[in-house]
C-alpha positions as CSV (number, residue, x, y, z in Angstrom):
1,M,9.3,-27.9,-7.0
2,K,8.8,-27.6,-3.2
3,V,6.1,-25.8,-1.8
4,D,6.7,-23.5,0.9
5,I,4.7,-20.6,2.2
6,E,7.2,-18.3,0.3
7,R,6.3,-20.3,-2.8
8,I,2.3,-19.9,-2.1
9,R,3.0,-16.3,-1.4
10,N,4.3,-15.7,-4.3
11,E,2.1,-17.8,-7.1
12,A,-1.0,-16.1,-4.9
13,S,0.2,-12.7,-5.0
14,A,0.6,-13.5,-9.6
15,L,-2.8,-14.9,-9.5
16,A,-4.1,-11.6,-7.2
17,N,-2.4,-9.1,-9.2
18,Q,-3.8,-11.0,-12.0
19,K,-7.5,-11.3,-11.5
20,G,-7.8,-9.2,-8.2
21,I,-8.1,-10.2,-4.4
22,D,-11.6,-11.4,-5.1
23,G,-10.9,-13.9,-8.0
24,L,-8.3,-15.7,-5.9
25,S,-9.3,-19.2,-5.3
26,M,-8.1,-22.3,-3.5
27,N,-8.3,-23.9,-6.4
28,D,-6.5,-21.6,-8.9
29,L,-3.7,-21.5,-6.3
30,A,-3.1,-25.1,-6.2
31,A,-3.5,-25.6,-9.9
32,A,-0.5,-22.7,-10.1
33,L,1.6,-24.8,-7.7
34,G,1.1,-27.8,-9.4
35,I,-0.4,-29.4,-6.5
36,R,-4.1,-30.7,-5.9
37,P,-6.6,-28.8,-3.5
38,P,-6.6,-31.0,0.0
39,S,-2.5,-30.5,-0.5
40,L,-2.8,-26.8,-0.4
41,Y,-4.5,-27.1,3.1
42,A,-1.0,-28.7,4.7
43,H,-0.1,-25.4,4.5
44,V,-2.9,-23.4,4.9
45,D,-5.7,-23.0,6.8
46,G,-8.0,-21.5,3.6
47,I,-8.3,-18.5,1.3
48,G,-8.7,-16.3,4.3
49,A,-4.8,-17.2,5.5
50,V,-3.8,-16.6,2.2
51,R,-5.1,-13.3,2.2
52,R,-3.9,-12.4,5.3
53,L,-0.5,-13.9,4.2
54,L,-0.6,-11.5,0.8
55,A,-2.0,-8.6,3.5
56,L,1.2,-8.6,5.6
57,H,3.5,-9.4,2.6
58,G,2.2,-5.9,1.1
59,L,2.2,-3.9,4.0
60,R,5.7,-4.9,4.7
61,E,6.5,-4.4,1.1
62,L,5.1,-0.8,1.2
63,E,6.6,0.1,4.1
64,Q,9.8,-0.7,3.2
65,G,9.4,0.9,-0.1
66,V,8.2,4.3,1.4
67,A,11.3,4.2,3.8
68,R,13.6,3.8,1.0
69,L,11.9,6.3,-1.3
70,T,11.7,9.2,1.5
71,A,15.0,8.6,3.0
72,G,17.2,11.9,3.1
73,K,14.3,13.9,2.3
74,S,11.8,16.0,3.9
75,G,9.1,18.4,3.2
76,P,7.5,18.6,-0.2
77,D,10.0,16.0,-1.3
78,A,9.5,13.1,1.2
79,V,5.2,14.3,0.4
80,R,5.7,13.6,-2.9
81,A,7.9,10.8,-3.1
82,L,5.6,8.9,-1.0
83,M,2.6,9.5,-2.5
84,N,4.0,8.3,-6.0
85,G,5.9,5.6,-4.4
86,Y,2.5,4.2,-3.0
87,R,0.5,5.0,-6.0
88,N,3.2,2.9,-7.7
89,Y,2.3,-0.2,-5.6
90,A,-0.7,0.1,-5.8
91,R,-1.1,-0.4,-9.0
92,K,1.8,-2.8,-9.5
93,N,0.4,-4.9,-7.1
94,P,-3.3,-4.5,-7.4
95,G,-4.4,-7.3,-5.6
96,V,-1.5,-7.3,-2.8
97,Y,-2.9,-4.0,-2.1
98,G,-6.6,-5.2,-1.9
99,A,-5.5,-7.6,0.5
100,M,-4.4,-4.4,2.5
101,L,-7.0,-2.7,2.8
102,P,-9.5,-4.4,5.4
103,K,-8.7,-3.4,9.0
104,A,-6.3,-5.7,11.1
105,P,-8.0,-7.9,12.8
106,E,-8.4,-7.0,16.8
107,S,-7.0,-10.6,17.5
108,D,-4.3,-10.7,14.9
109,P,-1.4,-9.0,16.6
110,E,1.0,-9.3,13.6
111,W,-1.2,-8.0,11.3
112,R,-1.9,-4.7,13.7
113,E,2.2,-4.5,14.3
114,A,2.4,-4.2,9.8
115,M,-0.3,-2.1,9.7
116,D,1.5,0.4,12.6
117,R,4.7,0.0,10.6
118,L,3.6,1.3,7.9
119,V,1.5,4.5,9.6
120,Q,4.6,5.1,11.6
121,T,7.1,5.6,8.0
122,L,4.6,7.5,6.8
123,L,4.1,10.4,9.9
124,A,8.0,9.7,9.5
125,S,8.0,10.9,5.8
126,L,5.9,14.3,7.3
127,Q,8.6,15.2,9.8
128,G,9.2,18.8,7.5
129,Y,5.9,19.6,8.8
130,R,4.6,21.2,12.3
131,L,2.1,18.7,12.7
132,E,1.1,17.9,15.9
133,G,-1.8,15.3,17.4
134,P,-4.8,15.2,15.6
135,D,-3.7,17.7,12.7
136,A,-0.5,14.8,11.5
137,I,-3.5,11.9,11.3
138,H,-6.1,14.3,9.4
139,V,-2.6,15.2,6.5
140,L,-1.9,11.3,6.9
141,R,-5.6,10.2,6.3
142,G,-5.7,12.7,3.1
143,M,-2.9,11.2,1.4
144,R,-3.5,7.9,1.3
145,S,-7.3,8.7,0.8
146,L,-5.6,10.7,-2.2
147,V,-4.0,7.8,-3.3
148,H,-6.4,5.2,-3.2
149,G,-9.2,7.4,-4.7
150,F,-7.3,7.8,-7.4
151,V,-5.5,4.5,-8.2
152,S,-8.9,2.4,-7.5
153,L,-10.8,5.3,-10.5
154,E,-7.3,4.4,-12.4
155,S,-7.5,0.9,-12.1
156,S,-11.1,0.6,-12.9
157,R,-10.6,2.4,-16.2
158,N,-12.5,5.8,-15.1
159,H,-9.8,8.3,-16.2
160,S,-10.3,7.5,-20.2
161,H,-9.9,11.0,-21.0
162,P,-6.4,11.3,-23.1
163,V,-5.0,13.9,-20.7
164,S,-2.2,12.3,-19.0
165,R,-3.2,10.3,-16.2
166,D,0.8,11.3,-14.5
167,A,-0.1,14.5,-15.2
168,S,-3.5,14.6,-13.2
169,F,-1.7,12.5,-10.1
170,A,1.3,15.1,-10.0
171,W,-1.5,18.2,-10.3
172,L,-3.7,16.4,-7.0
173,V,-0.1,16.0,-5.4
174,D,1.2,19.8,-6.0
175,A,-2.0,21.0,-4.9
176,F,-2.0,18.7,-1.7
177,L,1.2,20.3,-1.1
178,R,-0.4,23.5,-1.2
179,M,-2.3,22.9,1.5
180,L,0.7,21.9,3.0
181,E,2.4,25.0,3.4
182,P,1.5,26.9,6.1
183,F,2.9,23.7,8.1
184,E,6.0,23.2,6.6
185,V,9.0,23.6,8.5
186,R,11.2,26.7,6.9
187,P,15.2,26.9,7.3
188,G,16.0,28.7,10.3
189,S,12.6,28.4,12.0
190,K,11.8,26.7,15.1
191,R,10.3,23.2,14.8
C-alpha cells in the first residue's frame, strides 16, 4: 500500500488516539505503515512534523464539526450543541485533540489560521447573545475550559463515581447557559 501524507496522518491519528500524543513515535508509525523508520523521513521531517499534521487535521475536523452541529441554531441550542460536539470530539480523538492543544507557533501561519478559523466558528455560535469585546472572549474561554477540564478528568478516569458523567456534563452545560441568560437576545429585542 502506497505511503502518502494522508495515510501517514490516518495511521498517526489511530496511534495517537490509542497511545496518547506523547506515546506516538516514529518507530511505531513506520511499523503501522509497513515501512522502515528511515523511509518515513522521506515524507515527514520527524515527530514534530507528524504532531503538526495531526494538529492541523484536528483543528479542521473540530471546526467543521462545530459548524455542522450549530448550523441553524442560536442561543442555548447552539451553545449546547457546540459544547457537546466539542466534548465528543475530544473523547473520540484524545491523541489528535492533544496535538491541537499547544499554541500555534508564530512561525507557522497555516497552524495559526486553522486555530483562528476554529475560534471564529466558536464565536459564531454565540451570535444569540449580546457579547461584545472582551465578554465574547471570556465566554469562549469559559466554554473551552469547561469542556477541556471535564474531558481531561474523564480521560484520566477521575470521574469514577456511579453518577452518570453525561448527566454531570449536561448539568455543567445548563449551569453555564444560566450564566449567559443576561446576555441572551430575546425575540423582539434589539441586538
